C-alpha positions in Angstrom: 3.7 3.9 -16.1 3.7 7.3 -16.9 1.4 6.8 -20.4 -1.8 9.0 -21.4 -0.7 11.9 -19.2 -3.4 14.5 -18.8 -6.8 14.7 -17.5 -8.8 14.2 -20.7 -8.4 10.5 -20.1 -11.0 8.5 -18.3 -9.6 5.4 -17.6 -7.3 5.5 -14.4 -5.9 3.0 -11.6 -4.2 3.8 -8.8 -1.5 1.6 -7.6 0.1 1.8 -4.0 3.3 -0.3 -3.5 4.2 -2.6 -0.6 6.1 -0.8 2.0 5.3 -1.9 5.6 4.9 0.6 7.9 5.8 2.9 5.6 2.1 2.8 4.3 2.0 5.8 6.6 3.1 7.6 3.3 0.6 5.8 1.3 -2.0 7.5 3.9 -0.9 11.0 3.4 -0.9 10.7 -0.3 -4.8 9.0 0.4 -5.9 12.1 2.1 -4.5 14.7 -0.3 -6.8 12.5 -3.0 -9.9 12.8 -0.6 -8.9 16.5 0.1 -7.8 18.1 -3.4 -8.2 15.1 -5.9 -11.9 14.6 -6.1 -11.6 15.1 -9.7 -9.3 12.4 -10.0 -10.7 9.8 -7.8 -14.1 10.2 -10.1 -12.2 9.1 -12.7 -10.4 6.0 -11.3 -11.9 2.8 -12.5 -9.8 0.5 -10.3 -7.3 0.5 -7.3 -4.3 -1.9 -6.7 -2.1 -2.5 -4.2 0.5 -4.9 -2.2 0.8 -5.6 1.0 0.5 -1.9 3.0 -0.5 -0.5 -0.5 -3.3 -2.9 -0.5 -4.4 -2.0 2.8 -4.7 1.6 1.9 -6.1 1.0 -1.2 -8.8 -0.7 0.2 -9.6 2.0 2.7 -9.8 4.6 -0.1 -12.6 2.5 -2.4 -14.4 1.5 0.8 -14.0 3.8 3.5 -12.4 7.0 2.8 -13.7 8.8 5.7 -11.6 6.5 7.7 -8.6 7.5 6.9 -7.7 9.6 9.8 -9.0 6.2 12.1 -6.1 4.3 10.2 -3.5 7.0 10.5 -4.1 6.5 14.6 -4.2 2.9 14.4 -0.8 3.0 12.3 0.8 5.1 14.5 -0.4 2.9 17.8 0.7 -0.3 15.5 4.2 1.1 15.0 4.6 1.8 18.9 3.6 -1.4 20.0 5.9 -3.0 17.5 8.8 -0.8 18.7 8.1 -1.7 22.0 8.7 -5.4 21.4 12.1 -6.9 22.6 13.0 -7.8 18.6 10.2 -6.2 16.9 7.4 -8.0 14.9 9.8 -11.2 15.3 9.5 -11.4 19.3 8.2 -14.7 20.4 4.7 -14.6 21.4 3.7 -10.9 19.8 1.3 -12.0 17.1 1.9 -9.0 14.4 -1.2 -10.8 12.0 -3.6 -11.0 14.9 -3.0 -7.3 15.5 -3.5 -6.3 11.7 -6.4 -8.1 11.5 -8.2 -6.6 14.5 -7.1 -2.9 12.6 -8.8 -4.5 9.1 -11.9 -5.4 10.7 -12.5 -2.5 12.7 -11.8 -0.3 9.7 -13.7 -1.9 6.7 -17.3 -1.5 6.1 -19.7 -4.6 6.5 -20.3 -4.0 2.6 -16.4 -3.6 1.7 -16.5 -6.6 -0.3 -19.2 -5.5 -2.5 -17.3 -2.1 -3.0 -14.4 -3.9 -3.7 -15.3 -6.4 -6.2 -13.9 -5.9 -9.8 -12.3 -2.6 -8.5 -9.5 -3.7 -6.0 -6.6 -5.5 -7.1 -5.0 -7.4 -4.3 -1.3 -8.8 -5.2 -0.6 -12.2 -3.6 2.2 -14.9 -3.8 1.3 -18.5 -3.9 3.3 -20.6 -1.5 3.1 -23.9 -3.9 4.2 -21.9 -6.9 6.0 -19.0 -5.8 3.9 -17.2 -8.7 1.8 -14.0 -8.2 -1.8 -13.7 -8.3 -4.0 -10.4 -8.6 -7.2 -11.0 -6.4 -10.3 -8.8 -7.6 -13.4 -10.7 -6.8 -14.7 -11.2 -3.3 -17.8 -13.4 -2.5 -17.6 -12.0 1.3 -16.3 -9.6 3.3 -13.8 -12.1 5.3 -12.8 -13.1 1.6 -11.7 -9.7 1.1 -9.8 -9.8 4.8 -8.0 -12.7 4.2 -6.6 -11.7 0.7 -5.3 -8.3 2.6 -3.9 -10.6 5.1 -2.2 -12.9 3.1 -1.2 -9.7 0.6 0.3 -8.7 4.1 2.1 -11.6 5.4 5.9 -11.7 4.9 7.2 -15.3 6.0 9.0 -15.0 9.5 8.6 -11.6 9.9 5.0 -11.8 10.4 4.8 -15.6 11.4 5.4 -19.0 10.3 1.8 -20.0 8.9 1.1 -18.3 6.1 -2.4 -16.7 5.3 -5.1 -19.4 4.0 -7.4 -18.6 1.4 -9.7 -20.8 -1.0 -7.6 -23.7 0.0 -4.6 -22.7 -0.6 -1.6 -20.6 1.5 -0.8 -17.6 0.2 2.1 -14.8 1.5 2.9 -11.2 1.0 2.4 -10.1 -2.8 5.1 -7.7 -2.4 7.6 -10.4 -2.9 6.5 -11.1 -6.7 4.6 -8.0 -8.1 5.5 -5.4 -5.3 3.4 -2.4 -7.5 0.7 -3.9 -9.8 0.2 -1.9 -13.1 -3.3 -2.8 -14.4 -3.7 -3.5 -18.1 -6.2 -0.4 -19.9 -5.9 3.1 -19.0 -3.1 4.7 -17.2 -1.8 3.2 -14.0 -0.8 6.0 -11.2 1.8 5.0 -9.5 2.5 5.5 -5.6 5.2 4.5 -3.4 7.3 5.9 -0.3 10.7 4.7 -2.1 12.4 7.3 -4.0 12.1 6.1 -7.7 10.8 6.4 -11.3 7.2 6.7 -10.3 3.9 9.3 -10.5 3.9 10.2 -6.6 7.0 9.3 -4.7 9.7 11.1 -2.2 12.5 12.7 -4.8 15.9 12.8 -3.1 18.4 15.4 -4.0 21.9 14.4 -5.6 21.5 11.1 -6.6 23.1 9.4 -9.0 20.2 8.0 -11.0 20.6 4.2 -10.7 17.8 2.2 -10.7 16.8 -1.5 -10.1 13.8 -3.2 -10.6 12.3 -5.0 -7.5 9.3 -7.2 -7.9 8.2 -5.0 -10.7 9.2 -1.4 -8.5 11.7 0.5 -9.9 13.6 2.2 -7.0 16.6 4.5 -6.6 19.5 3.1 -5.4 20.0 5.4 -2.5 21.1 5.3 1.0 17.8 7.0 1.8 16.2 4.3 0.4 18.0 1.7 2.4 17.2 3.4 5.6 13.4 3.2 4.2 13.8 -0.1 3.7 14.9 -0.7 7.4 11.8 1.4 8.5 9.5 -0.4 6.7 10.1 -3.2 8.9 11.0 -1.5 12.0 9.0 1.6 12.1 10.5 4.5 12.8 9.4 7.0 16.2 6.0 8.8 16.3 7.6 11.8 14.6 8.8 10.4 11.8 6.0 8.7 10.9 4.2 11.8 11.4 6.6 13.6 8.8 6.5 10.6 6.1 2.5 10.9 6.4 2.8 14.6 5.6 5.5 13.8 2.7 3.0 11.4 1.1 0.1 14.3 1.1 2.6 17.2 0.2 3.9 14.8 -2.9 0.5 13.6 -3.7 -0.8 17.2 -3.9 2.0 18.3 -6.0 1.3 15.7 -8.9 -2.3 16.8 -8.5 -0.9 20.1 -9.5 1.2 19.1 -12.2 -1.6 17.0 -14.1 -4.1 19.8 -13.7 -6.0 17.3 -11.2 -6.1 19.8 -8.1 -9.1 21.1 -6.6 
């Protein structure tokens, strides 16, 4: 994950981890890339992600000017979910319809053309339980379906998996929550503390890591809290704090790697 350091390398991939509502951390990192990391973005050949990570990857690639709009959507979506009696699983609340509405309003008309061959979305087959990384999109609707499939956590987001190309698919985070692409260096971003390029670094931890669906994360109370927040979003102030944390951690990475502008 940390191979080929330095900015002399000319094949960089960016990969955003699955993380539910903690995707606001990813938006902070993406915002930092846009403001201070153009030198890095010019070298990025491919973007990858699972679940919320794939959504942020798709926006950074196809509509970086809409990151602020994504923030507002995420804050509103989190608030709406919090207001439900049982969160996303409240009977009658259509979590996926709300998510689709946001994705449709943000992705540009030619998003599938911009994403084709450059965006790698992690999804899980309901038939085989195996992971697929999809990077070919014949239409905007195709791209939206794949992104929704990658974000569909069974039971939490509903009962009916997402259909794509005649098969049904669910959350890519279940089988590959942080895709590392072949070729070049994959810069990994996650709101969970772990052995990653950009992630929160918690003080005073024992340093015991576990690999969960291809993501090395630290065994810690802070990460358990984050796991809960991924599904049951915290209040607005905490969400804003997560966004700023993502921004700061990404800036720290850019400075360390001589990519900061």
